[in-house]
PDB file of N, CA, C and O in Angstrom:
ATOM      1  N   MET A   1     -43.581 -44.455 -20.114  1.00  0.00           N
ATOM      2  CA  MET A   1     -43.049 -45.272 -21.130  1.00  0.00           C
ATOM      3  C   MET A   1     -43.989 -46.629 -21.392  1.00  0.00           C
ATOM      4  O   MET A   1     -44.684 -46.932 -20.423  1.00  0.00           O
ATOM      5  N   ARG A   2     -44.075 -47.271 -22.273  1.00  0.00           N
ATOM      6  CA  ARG A   2     -44.659 -48.538 -22.623  1.00  0.00           C
ATOM      7  C   ARG A   2     -43.888 -49.748 -22.448  1.00  0.00           C
ATOM      8  O   ARG A   2     -42.746 -49.750 -22.907  1.00  0.00           O
ATOM      9  N   LYS A   3     -44.278 -50.671 -21.919  1.00  0.00           N
ATOM     10  CA  LYS A   3     -43.385 -51.837 -21.797  1.00  0.00           C
ATOM     11  C   LYS A   3     -42.894 -52.367 -23.141  1.00  0.00           C
ATOM     12  O   LYS A   3     -43.448 -52.485 -24.234  1.00  0.00           O
ATOM     13  N   LEU A   4     -41.408 -52.708 -22.597  1.00  0.00           N
ATOM     14  CA  LEU A   4     -40.454 -53.281 -23.780  1.00  0.00           C
ATOM     15  C   LEU A   4     -40.982 -54.666 -24.573  1.00  0.00           C
ATOM     16  O   LEU A   4     -41.301 -55.655 -23.912  1.00  0.00           O
ATOM     17  N   TYR A   5     -41.035 -54.664 -25.744  1.00  0.00           N
ATOM     18  CA  TYR A   5     -40.985 -55.904 -26.474  1.00  0.00           C
ATOM     19  C   TYR A   5     -39.861 -56.929 -26.263  1.00  0.00           C
ATOM     20  O   TYR A   5     -38.733 -56.518 -25.991  1.00  0.00           O
ATOM     21  N   ALA A   6     -40.163 -58.500 -26.398  1.00  0.00           N
ATOM     22  CA  ALA A   6     -39.073 -59.362 -26.133  1.00  0.00           C
ATOM     23  C   ALA A   6     -37.624 -58.806 -26.927  1.00  0.00           C
ATOM     24  O   ALA A   6     -36.553 -58.600 -26.357  1.00  0.00           O
ATOM     25  N   SER A   7     -37.846 -58.666 -28.079  1.00  0.00           N
ATOM     26  CA  SER A   7     -36.917 -58.279 -28.961  1.00  0.00           C
ATOM     27  C   SER A   7     -36.068 -56.838 -28.377  1.00  0.00           C
ATOM     28  O   SER A   7     -34.843 -56.724 -28.428  1.00  0.00           O
ATOM     29  N   GLU A   8     -36.875 -55.941 -27.902  1.00  0.00           N
ATOM     30  CA  GLU A   8     -35.974 -54.883 -27.646  1.00  0.00           C
ATOM     31  C   GLU A   8     -35.158 -55.036 -26.270  1.00  0.00           C
ATOM     32  O   GLU A   8     -34.134 -54.403 -26.014  1.00  0.00           O
ATOM     33  N   ILE A   9     -35.677 -55.835 -25.551  1.00  0.00           N
ATOM     34  CA  ILE A   9     -35.082 -56.479 -24.300  1.00  0.00           C
ATOM     35  C   ILE A   9     -33.751 -57.141 -24.591  1.00  0.00           C
ATOM     36  O   ILE A   9     -32.693 -56.985 -23.981  1.00  0.00           O
ATOM     37  N   GLU A  10     -34.061 -58.078 -25.870  1.00  0.00           N
ATOM     38  CA  GLU A  10     -32.692 -59.070 -26.051  1.00  0.00           C
ATOM     39  C   GLU A  10     -31.794 -58.087 -27.049  1.00  0.00           C
ATOM     40  O   GLU A  10     -30.735 -58.522 -27.499  1.00  0.00           O
ATOM     41  N   VAL A  11     -32.172 -56.980 -27.322  1.00  0.00           N
ATOM     42  CA  VAL A  11     -31.117 -56.044 -27.974  1.00  0.00           C
ATOM     43  C   VAL A  11     -30.255 -55.161 -27.014  1.00  0.00           C
ATOM     44  O   VAL A  11     -29.089 -54.823 -27.215  1.00  0.00           O
ATOM     45  N   LEU A  12     -31.214 -54.772 -25.682  1.00  0.00           N
ATOM     46  CA  LEU A  12     -30.694 -54.173 -24.855  1.00  0.00           C
ATOM     47  C   LEU A  12     -30.002 -55.133 -23.852  1.00  0.00           C
ATOM     48  O   LEU A  12     -29.176 -54.587 -23.121  1.00  0.00           O
ATOM     49  N   SER A  13     -30.185 -56.425 -23.690  1.00  0.00           N
ATOM     50  CA  SER A  13     -29.240 -57.120 -23.067  1.00  0.00           C
ATOM     51  C   SER A  13     -28.065 -57.191 -23.488  1.00  0.00           C
ATOM     52  O   SER A  13     -27.130 -57.297 -22.694  1.00  0.00           O
ATOM     53  N   ARG A  14     -27.882 -57.147 -24.807  1.00  0.00           N
ATOM     54  CA  ARG A  14     -26.578 -57.458 -25.483  1.00  0.00           C
ATOM     55  C   ARG A  14     -25.600 -55.799 -25.546  1.00  0.00           C
ATOM     56  O   ARG A  14     -24.549 -55.707 -26.179  1.00  0.00           O
ATOM     57  N   LEU A  15     -26.241 -54.587 -24.735  1.00  0.00           N
ATOM     58  CA  LEU A  15     -25.459 -53.645 -24.877  1.00  0.00           C
ATOM     59  C   LEU A  15     -24.995 -52.990 -23.665  1.00  0.00           C
ATOM     60  O   LEU A  15     -25.119 -51.782 -23.464  1.00  0.00           O
ATOM     61  N   ILE A  16     -24.396 -53.909 -22.771  1.00  0.00           N
ATOM     62  CA  ILE A  16     -24.005 -53.676 -21.466  1.00  0.00           C
ATOM     63  C   ILE A  16     -22.536 -52.805 -21.919  1.00  0.00           C
ATOM     64  O   ILE A  16     -22.117 -51.747 -21.449  1.00  0.00           O
ATOM     65  N   PHE A  17     -21.982 -53.611 -22.930  1.00  0.00           N
ATOM     66  CA  PHE A  17     -20.887 -52.616 -23.370  1.00  0.00           C
ATOM     67  C   PHE A  17     -21.023 -52.372 -25.037  1.00  0.00           C
ATOM     68  O   PHE A  17     -21.781 -52.971 -25.800  1.00  0.00           O
ATOM     69  N   PRO A  18     -20.097 -51.353 -25.351  1.00  0.00           N
ATOM     70  CA  PRO A  18     -20.555 -50.912 -26.964  1.00  0.00           C
ATOM     71  C   PRO A  18     -20.287 -51.871 -27.844  1.00  0.00           C
ATOM     72  O   PRO A  18     -19.168 -52.376 -27.934  1.00  0.00           O
ATOM     73  N   GLU A  19     -21.413 -52.249 -28.659  1.00  0.00           N
ATOM     74  CA  GLU A  19     -21.464 -53.139 -29.773  1.00  0.00           C
ATOM     75  C   GLU A  19     -21.806 -52.344 -31.200  1.00  0.00           C
ATOM     76  O   GLU A  19     -22.451 -51.297 -31.217  1.00  0.00           O
ATOM     77  N   PRO A  20     -21.402 -52.843 -32.116  1.00  0.00           N
ATOM     78  CA  PRO A  20     -21.407 -52.258 -33.497  1.00  0.00           C
ATOM     79  C   PRO A  20     -22.666 -52.988 -33.777  1.00  0.00           C
ATOM     80  O   PRO A  20     -23.046 -53.866 -33.003  1.00  0.00           O
ATOM     81  N   TYR A  21     -23.328 -52.675 -34.834  1.00  0.00           N
ATOM     82  CA  TYR A  21     -24.558 -53.251 -35.525  1.00  0.00           C
ATOM     83  C   TYR A  21     -24.647 -54.397 -36.294  1.00  0.00           C
ATOM     84  O   TYR A  21     -25.769 -54.750 -36.657  1.00  0.00           O
ATOM     85  N   ASP A  22     -23.690 -55.035 -36.605  1.00  0.00           N
ATOM     86  CA  ASP A  22     -23.193 -56.190 -37.272  1.00  0.00           C
ATOM     87  C   ASP A  22     -23.069 -57.128 -36.125  1.00  0.00           C
ATOM     88  O   ASP A  22     -23.759 -58.141 -36.230  1.00  0.00           O
ATOM     89  N   VAL A  23     -22.608 -57.056 -35.447  1.00  0.00           N
ATOM     90  CA  VAL A  23     -22.400 -57.912 -34.023  1.00  0.00           C
ATOM     91  C   VAL A  23     -23.788 -58.083 -33.465  1.00  0.00           C
ATOM     92  O   VAL A  23     -24.159 -59.127 -32.929  1.00  0.00           O
ATOM     93  N   LEU A  24     -24.411 -57.195 -33.590  1.00  0.00           N
ATOM     94  CA  LEU A  24     -25.831 -57.280 -32.914  1.00  0.00           C
ATOM     95  C   LEU A  24     -26.875 -57.975 -33.666  1.00  0.00           C
ATOM     96  O   LEU A  24     -27.926 -58.497 -33.294  1.00  0.00           O
ATOM     97  N   LEU A  25     -26.314 -57.852 -34.844  1.00  0.00           N
ATOM     98  CA  LEU A  25     -27.343 -58.505 -35.884  1.00  0.00           C
ATOM     99  C   LEU A  25     -27.163 -59.968 -36.084  1.00  0.00           C
ATOM    100  O   LEU A  25     -27.892 -60.714 -36.737  1.00  0.00           O
ATOM    101  N   GLU A  26     -26.156 -60.245 -35.468  1.00  0.00           N
ATOM    102  CA  GLU A  26     -25.128 -61.610 -35.716  1.00  0.00           C
ATOM    103  C   GLU A  26     -26.001 -62.376 -34.419  1.00  0.00           C
ATOM    104  O   GLU A  26     -26.811 -63.296 -34.538  1.00  0.00           O
ATOM    105  N   GLU A  27     -25.523 -61.625 -33.036  1.00  0.00           N
ATOM    106  CA  GLU A  27     -25.898 -62.016 -32.050  1.00  0.00           C
ATOM    107  C   GLU A  27     -27.486 -62.310 -31.569  1.00  0.00           C
ATOM    108  O   GLU A  27     -27.904 -63.178 -30.802  1.00  0.00           O
ATOM    109  N   THR A  28     -28.092 -61.440 -32.181  1.00  0.00           N
ATOM    110  CA  THR A  28     -29.665 -61.478 -31.782  1.00  0.00           C
ATOM    111  C   THR A  28     -30.262 -62.350 -32.596  1.00  0.00           C
ATOM    112  O   THR A  28     -31.210 -62.973 -32.118  1.00  0.00           O
ATOM    113  N   GLY A  29     -29.852 -62.625 -34.069  1.00  0.00           N
ATOM    114  CA  GLY A  29     -30.504 -63.140 -34.962  1.00  0.00           C
ATOM    115  C   GLY A  29     -31.703 -62.504 -35.537  1.00  0.00           C
ATOM    116  O   GLY A  29     -32.465 -63.141 -36.265  1.00  0.00           O
ATOM    117  N   LEU A  30     -31.880 -61.344 -35.252  1.00  0.00           N
ATOM    118  CA  LEU A  30     -33.034 -60.723 -35.837  1.00  0.00           C
ATOM    119  C   LEU A  30     -32.952 -60.152 -37.211  1.00  0.00           C
ATOM    120  O   LEU A  30     -31.825 -59.835 -37.594  1.00  0.00           O
ATOM    121  N   PRO A  31     -33.912 -59.978 -37.979  1.00  0.00           N
ATOM    122  CA  PRO A  31     -33.737 -59.520 -39.301  1.00  0.00           C
ATOM    123  C   PRO A  31     -33.549 -58.100 -39.246  1.00  0.00           C
ATOM    124  O   PRO A  31     -34.078 -57.426 -38.362  1.00  0.00           O
ATOM    125  N   PRO A  32     -32.568 -57.435 -40.459  1.00  0.00           N
ATOM    126  CA  PRO A  32     -32.101 -56.163 -40.091  1.00  0.00           C
ATOM    127  C   PRO A  32     -33.343 -55.271 -40.370  1.00  0.00           C
ATOM    128  O   PRO A  32     -33.053 -54.098 -40.133  1.00  0.00           O
ATOM    129  N   GLY A  33     -34.261 -55.378 -40.672  1.00  0.00           N
ATOM    130  CA  GLY A  33     -35.103 -54.230 -40.329  1.00  0.00           C
ATOM    131  C   GLY A  33     -35.745 -54.249 -38.971  1.00  0.00           C
ATOM    132  O   GLY A  33     -36.044 -53.235 -38.340  1.00  0.00           O
ATOM    133  N   ALA A  34     -35.911 -55.344 -38.619  1.00  0.00           N
ATOM    134  CA  ALA A  34     -36.378 -55.835 -36.947  1.00  0.00           C
ATOM    135  C   ALA A  34     -35.566 -54.713 -36.269  1.00  0.00           C
ATOM    136  O   ALA A  34     -36.020 -53.625 -35.917  1.00  0.00           O
ATOM    137  N   LEU A  35     -34.149 -55.193 -36.123  1.00  0.00           N
ATOM    138  CA  LEU A  35     -33.127 -54.746 -35.683  1.00  0.00           C
ATOM    139  C   LEU A  35     -33.213 -53.110 -35.519  1.00  0.00           C
ATOM    140  O   LEU A  35     -33.333 -52.495 -34.459  1.00  0.00           O
ATOM    141  N   ARG A  36     -33.135 -52.654 -36.639  1.00  0.00           N
ATOM    142  CA  ARG A  36     -33.117 -51.205 -37.097  1.00  0.00           C
ATOM    143  C   ARG A  36     -34.194 -50.903 -36.073  1.00  0.00           C
ATOM    144  O   ARG A  36     -33.923 -50.273 -35.051  1.00  0.00           O
ATOM    145  N   ASP A  37     -35.468 -51.368 -36.352  1.00  0.00           N
ATOM    146  CA  ASP A  37     -36.502 -50.803 -35.728  1.00  0.00           C
ATOM    147  C   ASP A  37     -36.490 -50.779 -34.053  1.00  0.00           C
ATOM    148  O   ASP A  37     -36.957 -49.804 -33.464  1.00  0.00           O
ATOM    149  N   ASP A  38     -36.057 -51.651 -33.496  1.00  0.00           N
ATOM    150  CA  ASP A  38     -35.854 -52.123 -32.159  1.00  0.00           C
ATOM    151  C   ASP A  38     -34.650 -50.853 -31.732  1.00  0.00           C
ATOM    152  O   ASP A  38     -34.835 -50.235 -30.684  1.00  0.00           O
ATOM    153  N   LEU A  39     -33.826 -50.630 -32.327  1.00  0.00           N
ATOM    154  CA  LEU A  39     -32.788 -49.653 -32.065  1.00  0.00           C
ATOM    155  C   LEU A  39     -33.098 -48.270 -31.895  1.00  0.00           C
ATOM    156  O   LEU A  39     -32.786 -47.547 -30.949  1.00  0.00           O
ATOM    157  N   ILE A  40     -33.999 -47.879 -33.312  1.00  0.00           N
ATOM    158  CA  ILE A  40     -34.350 -46.576 -32.835  1.00  0.00           C
ATOM    159  C   ILE A  40     -35.381 -46.311 -31.790  1.00  0.00           C
ATOM    160  O   ILE A  40     -35.405 -45.317 -31.064  1.00  0.00           O
ATOM    161  N   THR A  41     -36.143 -47.199 -31.787  1.00  0.00           N
ATOM    162  CA  THR A  41     -37.050 -47.398 -30.434  1.00  0.00           C
ATOM    163  C   THR A  41     -36.509 -47.022 -29.309  1.00  0.00           C
ATOM    164  O   THR A  41     -37.002 -46.117 -28.635  1.00  0.00           O
ATOM    165  N   LEU A  42     -35.292 -47.753 -28.923  1.00  0.00           N
ATOM    166  CA  LEU A  42     -34.281 -47.911 -27.450  1.00  0.00           C
ATOM    167  C   LEU A  42     -33.728 -46.473 -27.512  1.00  0.00           C
ATOM    168  O   LEU A  42     -33.683 -45.760 -26.509  1.00  0.00           O
ATOM    169  N   ILE A  43     -33.282 -46.051 -28.807  1.00  0.00           N
ATOM    170  CA  ILE A  43     -32.650 -44.467 -28.892  1.00  0.00           C
ATOM    171  C   ILE A  43     -33.661 -43.408 -28.296  1.00  0.00           C
ATOM    172  O   ILE A  43     -33.400 -42.630 -27.379  1.00  0.00           O
ATOM    173  N   ASN A  44     -34.974 -43.520 -29.038  1.00  0.00           N
ATOM    174  CA  ASN A  44     -35.792 -42.738 -28.763  1.00  0.00           C
ATOM    175  C   ASN A  44     -36.327 -42.594 -27.178  1.00  0.00           C
ATOM    176  O   ASN A  44     -36.626 -41.562 -26.578  1.00  0.00           O
ATOM    177  N   PHE A  45     -36.340 -43.669 -26.811  1.00  0.00           N
ATOM    178  CA  PHE A  45     -36.511 -43.983 -25.266  1.00  0.00           C
ATOM    179  C   PHE A  45     -35.256 -43.590 -24.280  1.00  0.00           C
ATOM    180  O   PHE A  45     -35.393 -43.646 -23.058  1.00  0.00           O
ATOM    181  N   ARG A  46     -34.301 -43.280 -24.761  1.00  0.00           N
ATOM    182  CA  ARG A  46     -32.907 -42.853 -24.149  1.00  0.00           C
ATOM    183  C   ARG A  46     -32.482 -43.974 -23.641  1.00  0.00           C
ATOM    184  O   ARG A  46     -31.669 -43.898 -22.720  1.00  0.00           O
ATOM    185  N   LEU A  47     -32.930 -45.305 -24.118  1.00  0.00           N
ATOM    186  CA  LEU A  47     -32.356 -46.350 -23.093  1.00  0.00           C
ATOM    187  C   LEU A  47     -30.516 -47.124 -23.721  1.00  0.00           C
ATOM    188  O   LEU A  47     -29.728 -47.933 -23.231  1.00  0.00           O
ATOM    189  N   ILE A  48     -30.554 -46.259 -25.058  1.00  0.00           N
ATOM    190  CA  ILE A  48     -29.231 -46.778 -25.645  1.00  0.00           C
ATOM    191  C   ILE A  48     -28.591 -45.344 -26.380  1.00  0.00           C
ATOM    192  O   ILE A  48     -29.324 -44.467 -26.835  1.00  0.00           O
ATOM    193  N   GLU A  49     -27.288 -45.291 -26.402  1.00  0.00           N
ATOM    194  CA  GLU A  49     -26.422 -43.908 -26.857  1.00  0.00           C
ATOM    195  C   GLU A  49     -26.109 -44.287 -28.117  1.00  0.00           C
ATOM    196  O   GLU A  49     -26.196 -45.504 -28.279  1.00  0.00           O
ATOM    197  N   VAL A  50     -25.764 -43.646 -29.095  1.00  0.00           N
ATOM    198  CA  VAL A  50     -25.076 -44.076 -30.311  1.00  0.00           C
ATOM    199  C   VAL A  50     -23.702 -43.313 -30.494  1.00  0.00           C
ATOM    200  O   VAL A  50     -23.399 -42.195 -30.077  1.00  0.00           O
ATOM    201  N   TRP A  51     -22.993 -44.162 -31.187  1.00  0.00           N
ATOM    202  CA  TRP A  51     -21.874 -43.545 -30.947  1.00  0.00           C
ATOM    203  C   TRP A  51     -21.377 -43.981 -32.182  1.00  0.00           C
ATOM    204  O   TRP A  51     -21.921 -44.947 -32.716  1.00  0.00           O
ATOM    205  N   GLN A  52     -19.995 -43.165 -32.968  1.00  0.00           N
ATOM    206  CA  GLN A  52     -19.350 -43.060 -34.312  1.00  0.00           C
ATOM    207  C   GLN A  52     -18.155 -44.284 -34.204  1.00  0.00           C
ATOM    208  O   GLN A  52     -17.645 -44.742 -33.182  1.00  0.00           O
ATOM    209  N   SER A  53     -17.975 -44.534 -35.196  1.00  0.00           N
ATOM    210  CA  SER A  53     -16.788 -45.233 -35.071  1.00  0.00           C
ATOM    211  C   SER A  53     -15.499 -44.673 -34.549  1.00  0.00           C
ATOM    212  O   SER A  53     -14.651 -45.483 -34.174  1.00  0.00           O
ATOM    213  N   GLY A  54     -15.282 -43.578 -34.487  1.00  0.00           N
ATOM    214  CA  GLY A  54     -14.103 -42.991 -33.612  1.00  0.00           C
ATOM    215  C   GLY A  54     -14.613 -42.673 -32.272  1.00  0.00           C
ATOM    216  O   GLY A  54     -14.342 -41.561 -31.818  1.00  0.00           O
ATOM    217  N   SER A  55     -15.296 -43.473 -31.592  1.00  0.00           N
ATOM    218  CA  SER A  55     -15.919 -43.661 -30.172  1.00  0.00           C
ATOM    219  C   SER A  55     -16.108 -42.108 -29.444  1.00  0.00           C
ATOM    220  O   SER A  55     -15.967 -41.767 -28.270  1.00  0.00           O
ATOM    221  N   VAL A  56     -16.452 -41.403 -30.547  1.00  0.00           N
ATOM    222  CA  VAL A  56     -17.317 -39.816 -30.379  1.00  0.00           C
ATOM    223  C   VAL A  56     -18.973 -40.256 -30.172  1.00  0.00           C
ATOM    224  O   VAL A  56     -19.599 -40.927 -30.992  1.00  0.00           O
ATOM    225  N   GLU A  57     -19.492 -39.757 -28.972  1.00  0.00           N
ATOM    226  CA  GLU A  57     -20.698 -39.700 -28.390  1.00  0.00           C
ATOM    227  C   GLU A  57     -21.487 -38.951 -29.540  1.00  0.00           C
ATOM    228  O   GLU A  57     -20.924 -37.964 -30.014  1.00  0.00           O
ATOM    229  N   ILE A  58     -22.601 -39.271 -29.992  1.00  0.00           N
ATOM    230  CA  ILE A  58     -23.516 -38.461 -30.566  1.00  0.00           C
ATOM    231  C   ILE A  58     -24.704 -38.545 -29.453  1.00  0.00           C
ATOM    232  O   ILE A  58     -25.306 -39.578 -29.158  1.00  0.00           O
ATOM    233  N   ASN A  59     -24.922 -37.242 -28.890  1.00  0.00           N
ATOM    234  CA  ASN A  59     -25.786 -36.865 -28.146  1.00  0.00           C
ATOM    235  C   ASN A  59     -27.207 -36.517 -28.944  1.00  0.00           C
ATOM    236  O   ASN A  59     -27.291 -36.332 -30.158  1.00  0.00           O
ATOM    237  N   ARG A  60     -28.057 -36.479 -28.204  1.00  0.00           N
ATOM    238  CA  ARG A  60     -29.357 -36.457 -28.884  1.00  0.00           C
ATOM    239  C   ARG A  60     -29.735 -35.273 -29.826  1.00  0.00           C
ATOM    240  O   ARG A  60     -30.523 -35.397 -30.764  1.00  0.00           O
ATOM    241  N   ALA A  61     -29.016 -33.958 -29.447  1.00  0.00           N
ATOM    242  CA  ALA A  61     -29.084 -32.763 -30.080  1.00  0.00           C
ATOM    243  C   ALA A  61     -28.164 -32.939 -31.705  1.00  0.00           C
ATOM    244  O   ALA A  61     -28.275 -32.079 -32.579  1.00  0.00           O
ATOM    245  N   THR A  62     -27.521 -33.853 -31.830  1.00  0.00           N
ATOM    246  CA  THR A  62     -26.765 -34.217 -32.989  1.00  0.00           C
ATOM    247  C   THR A  62     -27.431 -35.306 -33.747  1.00  0.00           C
ATOM    248  O   THR A  62     -27.387 -36.379 -33.145  1.00  0.00           O
ATOM    249  N   SER A  63     -27.855 -35.329 -34.554  1.00  0.00           N
ATOM    250  CA  SER A  63     -28.446 -36.293 -35.432  1.00  0.00           C
ATOM    251  C   SER A  63     -27.658 -37.792 -36.006  1.00  0.00           C
ATOM    252  O   SER A  63     -26.481 -37.887 -36.355  1.00  0.00           O
ATOM    253  N   TYR A  64     -28.269 -38.439 -35.990  1.00  0.00           N
ATOM    254  CA  TYR A  64     -27.529 -39.703 -36.492  1.00  0.00           C
ATOM    255  C   TYR A  64     -28.403 -39.937 -37.822  1.00  0.00           C
ATOM    256  O   TYR A  64     -29.496 -39.420 -38.052  1.00  0.00           O
ATOM    257  N   ASP A  65     -27.654 -40.876 -38.694  1.00  0.00           N
ATOM    258  CA  ASP A  65     -28.235 -41.131 -39.933  1.00  0.00           C
ATOM    259  C   ASP A  65     -29.082 -42.786 -39.713  1.00  0.00           C
ATOM    260  O   ASP A  65     -28.511 -43.875 -39.672  1.00  0.00           O
ATOM    261  N   SER A  66     -30.151 -42.599 -39.631  1.00  0.00           N
ATOM    262  CA  SER A  66     -31.170 -43.577 -39.266  1.00  0.00           C
ATOM    263  C   SER A  66     -31.098 -44.673 -40.629  1.00  0.00           C
ATOM    264  O   SER A  66     -30.885 -45.872 -40.452  1.00  0.00           O
ATOM    265  N   ASP A  67     -31.269 -44.183 -41.752  1.00  0.00           N
ATOM    266  CA  ASP A  67     -31.246 -44.620 -43.113  1.00  0.00           C
ATOM    267  C   ASP A  67     -29.695 -45.586 -43.121  1.00  0.00           C
ATOM    268  O   ASP A  67     -29.594 -46.559 -43.869  1.00  0.00           O
ATOM    269  N   HIS A  68     -28.642 -45.193 -42.265  1.00  0.00           N
ATOM    270  CA  HIS A  68     -27.575 -46.232 -42.363  1.00  0.00           C
ATOM    271  C   HIS A  68     -26.890 -46.350 -41.001  1.00  0.00           C
ATOM    272  O   HIS A  68     -25.731 -46.048 -40.717  1.00  0.00           O
ATOM    273  N   ILE A  69     -27.903 -46.880 -40.174  1.00  0.00           N
ATOM    274  CA  ILE A  69     -27.536 -47.166 -38.876  1.00  0.00           C
ATOM    275  C   ILE A  69     -26.483 -48.316 -38.712  1.00  0.00           C
ATOM    276  O   ILE A  69     -25.908 -48.419 -37.629  1.00  0.00           O
ATOM    277  N   GLU A  70     -26.197 -49.200 -39.749  1.00  0.00           N
ATOM    278  CA  GLU A  70     -25.424 -50.243 -39.747  1.00  0.00           C
ATOM    279  C   GLU A  70     -23.967 -49.745 -39.172  1.00  0.00           C
ATOM    280  O   GLU A  70     -23.256 -50.488 -38.494  1.00  0.00           O
ATOM    281  N   GLY A  71     -23.578 -48.290 -39.552  1.00  0.00           N
ATOM    282  CA  GLY A  71     -22.334 -47.727 -39.145  1.00  0.00           C
ATOM    283  C   GLY A  71     -22.161 -47.195 -37.888  1.00  0.00           C
ATOM    284  O   GLY A  71     -21.387 -46.260 -37.681  1.00  0.00           O
ATOM    285  N   TYR A  72     -22.823 -47.719 -37.036  1.00  0.00           N
ATOM    286  CA  TYR A  72     -22.785 -47.050 -35.799  1.00  0.00           C
ATOM    287  C   TYR A  72     -22.650 -47.954 -34.635  1.00  0.00           C
ATOM    288  O   TYR A  72     -23.174 -49.067 -34.680  1.00  0.00           O
ATOM    289  N   THR A  73     -21.947 -47.536 -33.531  1.00  0.00           N
ATOM    290  CA  THR A  73     -21.848 -48.419 -32.137  1.00  0.00           C
ATOM    291  C   THR A  73     -22.912 -48.145 -31.024  1.00  0.00           C
ATOM    292  O   THR A  73     -23.293 -47.019 -30.706  1.00  0.00           O
ATOM    293  N   PHE A  74     -23.234 -49.022 -30.614  1.00  0.00           N
ATOM    294  CA  PHE A  74     -24.764 -48.751 -29.403  1.00  0.00           C
ATOM    295  C   PHE A  74     -23.967 -49.192 -28.088  1.00  0.00           C
ATOM    296  O   PHE A  74     -22.949 -49.883 -28.041  1.00  0.00           O
ATOM    297  N   ARG A  75     -24.723 -48.588 -26.973  1.00  0.00           N
ATOM    298  CA  ARG A  75     -24.391 -48.747 -25.638  1.00  0.00           C
ATOM    299  C   ARG A  75     -25.497 -48.433 -24.697  1.00  0.00           C
ATOM    300  O   ARG A  75     -26.214 -47.434 -24.744  1.00  0.00           O
ATOM    301  N   ALA A  76     -25.545 -49.334 -23.900  1.00  0.00           N
ATOM    302  CA  ALA A  76     -27.219 -49.145 -22.876  1.00  0.00           C
ATOM    303  C   ALA A  76     -26.720 -47.574 -21.953  1.00  0.00           C
ATOM    304  O   ALA A  76     -25.606 -47.123 -21.686  1.00  0.00           O
ATOM    305  N   THR A  77     -27.866 -47.161 -21.714  1.00  0.00           N
ATOM    306  CA  THR A  77     -27.708 -45.769 -20.629  1.00  0.00           C
ATOM    307  C   THR A  77     -27.767 -46.373 -19.286  1.00  0.00           C
ATOM    308  O   THR A  77     -27.873 -47.584 -19.090  1.00  0.00           O
ATOM    309  N   ALA A  78     -27.693 -45.493 -18.394  1.00  0.00           N
ATOM    310  CA  ALA A  78     -28.054 -46.093 -17.157  1.00  0.00           C
ATOM    311  C   ALA A  78     -29.325 -46.590 -16.863  1.00  0.00           C
ATOM    312  O   ALA A  78     -29.661 -47.460 -16.059  1.00  0.00           O
ATOM    313  N   THR A  79     -30.128 -45.759 -17.804  1.00  0.00           N
ATOM    314  CA  THR A  79     -31.422 -46.175 -17.590  1.00  0.00           C
ATOM    315  C   THR A  79     -31.976 -47.482 -18.353  1.00  0.00           C
ATOM    316  O   THR A  79     -32.981 -48.137 -18.077  1.00  0.00           O
ATOM    317  N   GLY A  80     -31.191 -47.650 -19.223  1.00  0.00           N
ATOM    318  CA  GLY A  80     -31.066 -48.764 -20.238  1.00  0.00           C
ATOM    319  C   GLY A  80     -30.721 -49.889 -19.148  1.00  0.00           C
ATOM    320  O   GLY A  80     -31.423 -50.894 -19.033  1.00  0.00           O
ATOM    321  N   LEU A  81     -29.658 -49.662 -18.406  1.00  0.00           N
ATOM    322  CA  LEU A  81     -29.017 -50.807 -17.455  1.00  0.00           C
ATOM    323  C   LEU A  81     -30.517 -51.217 -16.501  1.00  0.00           C
ATOM    324  O   LEU A  81     -31.007 -52.346 -16.458  1.00  0.00           O
ATOM    325  N   LYS A  82     -30.992 -50.141 -15.871  1.00  0.00           N
ATOM    326  CA  LYS A  82     -32.098 -50.437 -14.943  1.00  0.00           C
ATOM    327  C   LYS A  82     -33.187 -51.610 -15.667  1.00  0.00           C
ATOM    328  O   LYS A  82     -33.588 -52.596 -15.048  1.00  0.00           O
ATOM    329  N   HIS A  83     -33.497 -51.350 -16.822  1.00  0.00           N
ATOM    330  CA  HIS A  83     -34.275 -51.977 -17.691  1.00  0.00           C
ATOM    331  C   HIS A  83     -34.070 -53.477 -17.564  1.00  0.00           C
ATOM    332  O   HIS A  83     -34.891 -54.375 -17.379  1.00  0.00           O
ATOM    333  N   ILE A  84     -32.726 -53.504 -17.716  1.00  0.00           N
ATOM    334  CA  ILE A  84     -32.261 -54.954 -17.795  1.00  0.00           C
ATOM    335  C   ILE A  84     -32.411 -55.532 -16.807  1.00  0.00           C
ATOM    336  O   ILE A  84     -32.704 -56.726 -16.870  1.00  0.00           O
ATOM    337  N   ARG A  85     -32.263 -54.900 -15.578  1.00  0.00           N
ATOM    338  CA  ARG A  85     -32.700 -55.916 -14.360  1.00  0.00           C
ATOM    339  C   ARG A  85     -33.957 -56.070 -13.661  1.00  0.00           C
ATOM    340  O   ARG A  85     -34.044 -56.476 -12.502  1.00  0.00           O
ATOM    341  N   LYS A  86     -35.119 -55.669 -14.543  1.00  0.00           N
ATOM    342  CA  LYS A  86     -36.455 -55.631 -14.239  1.00  0.00           C
ATOM    343  C   LYS A  86     -36.873 -57.211 -14.740  1.00  0.00           C
ATOM    344  O   LYS A  86     -38.035 -57.606 -14.636  1.00  0.00           O
TER     345      LYS A  86
END
């Protein structure tokens, strides 16, 4: 796995607890497109999990709508938490 960019580390560090997209957007100060790209990268690296509003986890076998990523909540995985400590 490649080294994470500073913005990806910033997003990951905010996901110790589940956070919705709009809170991440406000807390990180990233533009919406940059946040979307960072979230998709972290999902693909399995560093964060995607949750629907009803707290139903979406596993990798089930797809999520990357065009409407603002409707989901995110949380760091155990692997993601290890990357925060580095």
